[in-house]
N, C-alpha and C positions, 0 to 999 in steps of 0.2 A: 709207305713203309708200314703203317698201322693196318692190321688185319681188318677187313670189312666183311660183315656177313652179306652174302649175296642172295637176297630175297628175290626169287624169280616168279612169284605168283602174281604180283601186282605190277601193271605197266603204267607208265605215264601216258596220258591220253594222246599226246602228240605222236606216239609210236604205234598206236593201235591201227591195224589194217593197212599200214603204209608199206610200199615196196621197200625191201631192205636196202638195196643199193642207193636209191634216191634218198631214203631216210638218213643213211649214214652220211651221204654228201651234204645234206642240209644241216645236220647236226654238227659236222666238222666245221662248216662255215660259221654257224652260230656260236660255237664254242672256241673258235679260232685254233682248231687243231689241224695242223698241216697234213699229217699222215697218220694212218691207222692200219694195222694188219690184224687179220682175224683168221683163226683156224677152228674148225668144228669137227667133233667126233660123234658118231652114232653107230650103235650096233658093234662096237669094238673096232671100228675102221674109220679112217679119215673120210669125212663127208665132203668138205670143201675147204680151201684156204685162199685168201685173197688179200692183196694190198690195195689201199685207197690213198690217193694223193699223188702229186707229181713226183715221178722218179721212184716210186715205191712199188714193189711187187712182193709176192709171197716169200721170196728168198732174202729180202732186206732184213738185216739184223738191227735189233733195237736193244737198248739197255734194259735188262730184266729187273733191275733194282732188287727188291726183297724177294722176288721169285727165285733169286739165287739161293735162298736159305734152304729150300727143300732139296736142292741139288747137293748142297753142303751136307745136309742131314743124310742123304743117301750115301755119300762118301764115308762119313763117319760110321754109319751103321754097317756098311760093307767091311770096314776095318774091324768092327766089333765081331762080325761073323767070322772073320779070319783070326780072331783071338788077339789082335793087336791092341784093341781097346775094350774097356768094360763100361757098360752103361751106368753102373751104380757105384763105382769106386771114386775116391777123391781124385780129380783130374791132376792135382799137383803131383801125384805119384808118377805120372807119365810126362808131364811138362818138364822140359830140360832147359831151354834157352831163356825162358821167362816163367815165372810162377805167379799165381794169384796171391797178393799179399793177405796174410792171415790177420784177422781182427776180432773184435768182440762178437761179430755176427757168425763167425765160422768156428766157434769153440766147440759146439756140439754137432752142428749140421755142416756138411761139406758141399762144395760145388761138384756136381757129377755131370757126366755127359748127358744123361737123361734130362736133368734139370736145365742144362744149357740149351738143348734142342727144344725143350718145352717152354722156354722163357720163364722159368721158375727158379733160377739159380741165385736170384737176389742181386744181379749185376746191373750196373749203371750203363748209360749211353743208349738212348733210344735209336738213333740213326746217324747217318753220315752225309755230309754235304759234297764230298768229292773235292777234286782239285782242278781248278781252271787251267787251260792250256798255258804253258810257259811258267807255271808256278812250281816250286819244289814239292816233291811227293815224298811223304814220310815212309819209313820202313814199318813193318808190322809191329815191331817192338815199340817204336815211337808212338804209333796209334794206341797201343794198349796202355802206355804210360802217359798219354796226353802231352808228349814232349814235342816242341816245334821241330819240323814244320807242320806237325799234326794240327788240325783245326778243330779237334774234338777233345772232350775231357778224358781224363784217365778212366779206364775200365776198372771199377772197384766194386766190392761187395758192400752194400749199404743196408741190407736187411737179411734176415735169416734165410738161408737157402731152403727151398721147398715150402716156404710159408705162404707164398702167394704168387700169382701170375703177374708179370709186368714185362711188356715187350722190350727186348734188349738186343739191338744190333751188336752192341759191345760183347754180349755173350757169344755170339757167333764168331767174333774175331778171336775169342779164346779157343773156340772149336778149330778155327783155321790154324792157330799156333800149335794146338794139340796134334792135329793131323800132320803138320810139318815135322814136329819133334819125333813122332813114332815111326815115320816113314823115311825121312831124309830126302823126300822128293818135293818138287814144286806142286802147289795146289792145282795149277792149270794142267800140269801133266797128269796128275792123278785123276782129275775130272775127265780128261780125254780118254785115258786107258780104262778106267773103271766104269764110266757112265756113258760118255758120248759115243765111243766106238761100238760098244756092245749094242746100243740102242739105235745106231745109225743116225746119230745127231751130227750131221756134217756141217751145219751152220751154227755151231755153238762154240764159244771159247771163253775162258777166264783170263786170257792174256790181257794185261793192263800195262801201259796204254794199248789201245786196239792196234794190232799189227797193220802196217801200211797196206798189205794186200787185201785187207777186209774193208778198207775205208770207202772203196768205190760203190759199195752197195750197203752202206750203213746210214740209218736215219739220223738226222741232225736234230738236237734238242731245241725246244722253243719255250719262251716265257708265255704267261697267260694272255698277254696282249698280242701274241703272234710273232713277236720279234725273235730272231735266232739267238740261241745261247752263244755268247762270245767264245770263240774257239771250237764251236760245233757241239762239243760235249765235254763233260768232266771225266777225269781219271779217278778210278776208285781202287786204291790198294786194299781196301776192305773187301776182299774177294768173296768170302763166305757170306757176308751180309748183303753185298750189293754189286759185285763185280762181274756178273755174267752178261755177255752179249749173245743173243740168240734170236730165233724166230718163233712165232706161235706154233708152226708146224712141228718144230723140234720139241717144244714143250709138250705137245700132245703125245709124243712118244713116251714121255715119262708118265703122263696120266694113264696111258694104256698099260704100261708095266705095273703101275700101282694097282690098277683095276684087276689085272690078271692074277694078283696075289703073290707076286714075286717069282723068283726062279732064275732070271738072268742076272740080276744085280744082288738081291737079298734073298736069304732063306725065308720061306713062307712065314715062319714064326716071327722073324724080325720084321717082316713087312707088316704083319698084323699089329705089332707094337707101334709102328709108325702111325697107324690109323686109329689107335686107341686114345680116346679122349681123356686127357688128364686135366690139369688146372687150366682155366681160361678158355674152355672149349677149343683147346689146342692139343694136337698130338705131338709128334716129333718132326717138326719142320713144316707142319700144315695145320690150318684151321679145320676143325672137324664139326660138321653140322649133322643133322639127322639123316639127310639124304645125299650129302656131298662133302668133299674136301676142297679147300680153296685157299687162295692167298692173293693179296694185292701187293703192288710195288710202286715206289715213288723215289726216283732219283731226280737230280736237277735236270729239268727239261724233258723228263720221260715219266709216263704213268702206265701201269699195266695191271691186268687182272686175269686170274686163272681159276676155273672151277671144273672139277671132275666129279661126276655122279657115281654113287656107290653101286648102282645097278644100270644095266642097259648099255654099258660101254659108251657113255655119253660124256662130252666135255666141250668147253669153250675157252679159248685163250684169246685175249685182246691186248695188243700192245700199241701204245701211242707215243708220239714224240712231242708232247706238250705238258706243261705243268697243269693245264686245265683238262687233261685227258681222262681223269678218273670217272667223271660223270658220264662221258661218252662211252667208256668201256662198260660201265654198269648198264647203261641204256641198251647197248648192243647185245649184251648177254641176256638181258630180260626179253628183248624182242625175239631173239632166236629161240629162247626157251619157250616162250608163249606160242610162237608160230608152230613149233614142233610138239606142243602139248606136253612139255616136260614139267 
């Protein structure tokens, strides 16, 4: 869930000069990662996509974890383009079924959509553990208030909004509630009609639990020791923060849209704001480096990483089904970038 800078210039010695496929297989075995899926862009076009591991192909869906956040940001920004939301007004003006409790930290500065998307709204709750198969799943309001069966703390303001950057999955759940309140539609349906269908993302869904029809080609989460996650995967009602199921190939479609400067989803000016570095080397839903935008993700049993370069139409998305997959994802990205001279 925590953003990781993706340094691509320096490679571990073990990856230098090795054949990519054999290297991935060796590192999967060493790190006890059962499956990994990779998609690569170059020149503004898909270069290749491949699944590694038993029963995995390029169409296998994985939990995207915090890579859900930039999709949620796109939805919110699209609603801002439509005049339904404002980036800089107090979100309590639009929230209806739940509101952020006011306190001493919100007397002069307010929680705004821009600050929520930038992780600078002063809100608590870093991330979410999800809910194991067969256990009660809370409503979004229960998540926001930390009420059972929610397994996370209440989302509250505990420092002055806009004063500093601090990663907050809880803040993105406020965004989810805000989107629901202003549209009256389900988050999954909005994602499908506003993002997935226009971009041709046919293997993406925010439906939680995962619909039965998708289970046949869905990766199963694993612990660091290689054992399967009980119940295969957790359910995440925290959709905006962690609830997306998708493939690397589908996520590269978003990278391409962002690199194109907007048009199909966002107005170009809004798209530019998404990539404008604010607090914490973070824009609106994405980490912003000098040459790239990126994000990492960590759900129970899943790790993933995405990087899109600001020039050359280049990008790499890696998704794994293991708690120990972050290292592998970074190694794969570095290897590909080095091999191609990026």
